[in-house]
N, C-alpha and C positions, 0 to 999 in steps of 0.2 A: 224255794216255795214248790211245795206239791203242785204239780200241774197234771189235770186228767187224762184218761187216754186219748180223746176226744182232740185235749192238742196236740197231736201227731200222727191225726191224719191225713191223705194227702191235701185234702181241701186247705187245711193248715198251714203248711205246708209252700204251697200255691201264693200266700199271704205274704211269705218272705220274700223280699228281694233279694234277685241272683245276686251271687258274685262276682264280680268283672276282674280280671287279671287288666294291671296297667301297660297301656297298649305304647311299645318301643319306639323311641323316639329316632326317625329315621333322617339321615345325616344328605344333604343336598349335595350331588356330585355332579362338579362341572361336564357338560357335554361331550364329548370327546373329539365331536369335528371340531371343536375349538383347538386342538391342537393340529390341527392337520391345516388353517388356514394360510398358518405363514409359509406352509411348504406347496398350498397351492399357488399362491397368488408369486411367490417364489418361479414356477414353474410354469406360469402363464408368463408371464415378461422374460423366461428366459427363450421360452420356445413360441409363444403364443405371437408375444408384441417382435422380437425379432422377426418374423414370419411375415407381421403383420406392416413392418418399417422397411423389412429388404425387396430392394427390385426383382423381375424374375428373371431367373436365365435368359443369356445370353445365346440366340438359335441362330443357325444359319445352313440353311440349305443345298447341299453340295449339286454340282451339276450332274453326278452320276446317275440320274434318276431312271427309271424304268416301268414295265408294265406287266402285268402278273393278273391271273384268274386266282383267288384267294378264297374258298371256303365258297364257291358257286358265283362268286362276284369280281367285279372288273375292277383293278383296283391299280393304283400307280405305288410302285416302292421307292423310297423317300429316304436316300440317306442323311442321314445329318447331324451338326456338332451343336451340343447343347454344354454351355461354358457358366461356371456358379453354381450356388446354390441357396435357391433360397429361404431363410430361419436357421438355428443353431442344428436343430432335428435332422434334418436335410444332411448338412456341410458334415455331422456326426456320422453320420451311415451312407450318405451317396457320393461319390465321385462328383470332385470337381469337373473334370473336366470327361467330358461322353461323346464320344461317335456312337451312333443309335442308325436303328434303323427303322422305319415306322411302312407299316400299308394299308391304306387310307383308299374312301371309295371318290372318286373326280365330283362324281353327279351329288354326292350328299354332303361332301364333307368329314362323313363319320371316317373316322380312325379305329382299325380294324384288328390290329397287335403293336405295337411297340414294345422292340428291344435294344438291350443295347450290346456296342459290339467293340468296343475297347476304350479303355481308361485314360487311353496316351495324350499329352496334348495335340501332338502332329502325325498325324492318321488320317490314310486318304482310303476313300471307299467308295466305289461306282457300279452300280449294276449291269452286268452282263448279258446274263438272260436268263431264261425265267422258263422252265414244261409246267408239267400237271402240280410235279409233288417240290421240286426244290426247285430252286431262286441260284442263282451265282453270285457269287460279288468280286471285284478284284481293287485287294486292301493292301495296305501298307504292310501285313503281315501274312502276304501271300493270296491263294485263294479260300475263300471261305463258300461255303455251300450249307443253305439255312431251308427250315422246312417251310413251306405257305402255307399250312394250318394253323400255325399259329408262332412263327418267325424265330425258333429256338433253333440254333448252330449244330447243323448234323456233324461237321466235319470243316474242319482249316487248315492248310499251312501243312505241319510234317502228317497229320491225321489222317490226311486222303492217300490211301489206299494207291501203289503205285507212281505217288511222287514221294513220299515220305521226305527225309530225312536232304531234300536234294531239289527241294523248294526255294522259289526265288521271290525272299519278299518285299514285290515292287509291283507296283497295279500296271506297269507294264509290261509285263510276263505273261498276263491272260489276252485273252479274246473270244469273239465268238464267231465263228465258221458259221453265219447265216443261212449259207447253200446248207450244207449237211448237219444243220440243227446239232451243235457239236462245241461244245468250251475247250479253246486249247488253249496247252500251259507249255512254256519252254524250262526247264530244269538248268541245273546249276552247270552239267554238262554240256549245254546247248542241246539237248533232244528235244523235239515236239510231242506232247502228249495230248492226250484226246478226252475228252468226255462226254458220251451224248447224252443229252439232255434227262433228265432225272435217273445218271449216274452217277454213282460217287466213288466209282475207282479208276482209275485212269489206265488207258495201257498205249503202246506207242502208235506211232501214224509209219503211213510210208515215206519214199522218201521222197515223192514228189509233193506231199504235203505238207513237208518240213522245211523243204527248196524255197517253198513259198510263204512261208509265212514266219522261219527264222529273220528275215530282216525286218521283218514288222513286229513281232516279243521284241526286237534286241534291242530298235529306236526305241532314242526316249520319245515322249508322246507331248504332242503341237498341240497348243489349246488354238480351233476353230474360231471364226469370229463367232459372236452372237448376235450380232446387229448386222445391217448393210445396208448400205441407198439404194441396191437393187435386188430383188430375188426375183426364181421361179415359179412361175403358180405350177407346175405338172402337170399343163397343156399345152406347151411349145409358147402360148404367154407370157410377159415377165409384169413386175410392177416396179417402179420406181418413184423414189422420193425427187420431189423436182420446186423449183425457183415459184411461187403463183404467178401466175401469165401477166396478169395486170400489175404485177410489183408489190412491194408491201413486205412486212414480215411474214414469216413463216414458208412453210410450204404446202406443198398439194401431194396426192399419188399420182399416181399418172399410169395405166394398164396401155401394154405396149401389145396387143397382137402378132403371131407368128406372120402377117401378111405384111407386118407395118404398120397397121393404123394405133391408133391413139384415142383411148379414153378417161377422160378424166374422174376419179372417183370421188363423188362428191364436191364441195365447196370448202369442208372443214380445213381453215388452215393448223396445221400441227407446225410447235418449234420445237428445232432442236434434235429432227424426227430420223429414225432410222425403222428397218425392216427389222425385226424378229427371224431370225433363222432358225430352220430346222434341217440341220446337213445347210443343202445352198438352195432348201426349198420355203420358200414363206409359211412360218407358222401358221396354221388353221386355211390353207389355202383348200385343203383336202372334203372343210367344213360349207367352202362357200368363204368361205373369212381371211384378213390380214391382220395380221396383230403387230401393233404400230407403238414403238418407244416412242416419248417425246417429253415435253416441259408441261409441265402441267398449265403455264399459260403465259404470256410476253412476260410476266413481269416474276411469274416464280416457276426455279429453276428446278424444282421438286419433277419427282420420276414417277412418268404414270404410263400404263399401260392402256390402249384402245384398241376394239375391234372392229374393222372397217368391212362391212358387206360388200364384195365384190360386182352384187346384181345392181345395187340402187348406190352403195357408196356410200350410206347412212352410216353415221356413226353407232353401233351395238352397243355395245356396253366399255366399262371403263375401269381402270380400278389403277389408286393410287399405293407406289410402292416405296420403298427407299435406297434401291437397289441396284441399277442396272441388271439385264438379265444377264443369265453366266450360261442358259442350255435352253434349248425347247424340245419337246420332244413330241409325234402325235400320234394315238392310235390307231386303230383303223375302224374304226367309227368317225376320223375327224379331230377327236377330241385334243387341244392342243393342252400340253402341261410345261410350266416355264416358270423353277427356278429363278429367283429374284431374291438374293439376299438373305433374308427371315419368312420370306413370302416365299409359297406353292400356288403359281395363279393356274388354274384352268379356265379355257376357252371352249364353249363347245357348239355344237350344231346352230343352238336358239340365239348366241354370237354376243353373250351375258358374260363379262369376267370376274372371275370371282376368286378368292383367296381361299384355299384349305388350311385351317390350323394345323402345325404341326410342331412339337414338343408341348404343350400345355401339361402341368404336373398339379396334382390335388396337394395336401398339405403335409403330407408322409416324403413325395417326391415321388409317386407313381404318375405313369402316363393316366391322362385323366380326357 
């Protein structure tokens, strides 16, 4: 049929419905993360659940603690054992048996650094001395020098210049000459070598020094008692544990002056009590207190540490521990630090007795 030209004008075309292309049908795909659910569940059960149900590793503080200045802060250097791993991740990437060294602030309890020294099951370590830069440890692998900034091992055993392959892998072969501020080492030939504090190389000593120290460094180490019923106070006085004058269970503390005069320190009765020693002196005496190890009560044989004021006789602080003290050391300001099993206890001038947490780790097994 004939159409006029008007039928082909733009207005006419605008009246025609536009042609629409058919839309493709999209297929719904399953979310890719659904395939990860079994893997995530396995990861949680293998790593996370094993961490949740596993106990913390066993921690035991070694007796050979010492003091040092770490990055401008007064700290205690604590060698300790860490046995076991919490969870499968730690079991895979961490050593089951570790001997570590931690630096902690005894006033705040903050751990400044914590490093591993050994992965051996039986390995001894004790702090001999510390300078401004380095600390020196006598260990089952010989002498170990660590950087006080971060605890990194600077040299050990045969790596120490001047000692080399003639080193002795026994803690007893090393000592500290406090009068001359130097670490002494006996080598396999019987020579005595010296390292002044903050030195990393050993040099031979003179014959007089060798004659004095050779017997000490050759002898088997003898453990001195950590507690006693009687201890010096450093002023000519002594403190003693005695039965209660009126009878009954428990003991009391008595201070005996240099002139023979006696004063009972308070009325508190301690059961199965003894005085914690720093050498032959009562631990804490420099700060005006005496530390006592005793049963928690007449019916509880668990161990407790208590601080008793030498002025008033009052008990100023107590801390329950799981083991008897192994060693106590006293800092120049009078702060006493006591190693007792898995606990590092500190007693300051205020008389409080608090525990410093050593050996805490995060999920990955890193010190926290």
